[in-house]
N, C-alpha and C positions, 0 to 999 in steps of 0.2 A: 186698507181699502184701495182698490185700483183706481187709477185716473180715468175719468169718463171723458170721452171726446164726442164730437158731433161728426157723423159720417154722411157722405153723399153716396148713395147706392144706386147704380143703374143695373137693372135686371132685364135681360132679354129672354123672352119666352117663345117657344115654338109657335110660329104663325099659323100652323095647321089646326090649332086649338080653336074652339068656338069662344065667343066672348065670355060665356058662363064658365067654361073650363079655365080660361086664362085668369079670370077673376078669382076662381077657387085656388089657383096656384099662388096668386098674389096674397090672398087671405091667409093661406097656409104659412107663407114665409113671414108675413107680418106677425103672425101668432108665435112663430119660432123666435123672432127677435124679442117680442114681449116676454115670452117664457124664459128667455136667457138673460133677462134683466134689462133689456133695452127699451127705449120708448120712441115710437114713431112721432116725429114732429110735423112733417108735411109729406104729402105724396102727390105725384102728378103723373097721370098716364099720358104717354106720348103716342100710343096707338101703333098700328101696323106700319112698318117702314122697311125699306130695303137695307140690307146689311152692307157694310163697307166691303166685306169679302164673304165668300161662302163659308159656312160652318156646318159640318156634317151634311154636305150637299143641300143646305138650305140657303135661299137667297133673301128671305124676309124673316122678320121677327116682330114680336110685340114688345114694345119698350115701356118700362115703368121706372120712374125716378122716385126714390125715397130719401128723406133726410131723417136720421135717427141718432139718438144719444145712446151711448153704451160704453162699456169698457172692452178691453182686448178679448176677454172670454166670450162676450156677447158676439163680437164680430167673428171670432174663430168658430163658434158654433153655427152661426149663420152661413159662413162660407162652406163649412162641412156639409150642411144640409143642402145647399145649392148643388154641391158635387154629387149628392145622391139622387137628385131630382132630374130625371131625363127630360122633363119639360122646360127646364132652364138651360138655354143653350150657351149663354155667356153672362157674366156679371163683372162689374167693376166697383171697387170700394175705395174711396179717398177720404182723408180727414179734411174737414172744413173748419177754418179758423173762425169765421163769422157767419153764423147761420142766417141771420137777417139779410146780410149782403148777398150771400149765395142765392137765397130764395128770391129776392127782388131782382137780381140779375137774370135769373132764369125766367121770371115772369116777363121781363122786358124782352128777352129773346123770343118767347112765345108770341108776344104782341106784335113784334116787328122782325120776323126772321130774315127778310131780305135786307133790311138795313144793317142788321148785325152781321150777316154774311159779307156785305160790302165792306164794313169796317174791318173785319178779320182779313179779307183779301188785300185791303189797302195796307194793313200792317205787315203782311207777309210779302208784299210787293208783287202780288199775282195780278 
């Protein structure tokens, strides 16, 4: 049996999609994760945001954050399907050591984004 990990997945969807279309893309990929043996633990929509840089001449995207359990095969299938979907313009996947801590840290970030940004800039000396 393969080792299961917890993953943090950021999916950026084409901002030209309607809310219903972007929700359909999200649902499709959540189903792919489930069918590949993974389990969605938490999800959080970030909404439409400006990209850090243009991707395929797009300046905005719709961001979704998912935390999911799965093994390497689950993540491999998910990444493969992201690559086939023209509506997914970017994605990031990282292993999370402590799901509870990662989720609570994100909730704090959402609650006070300015405070968190100030703390980050202080650490970086900006």
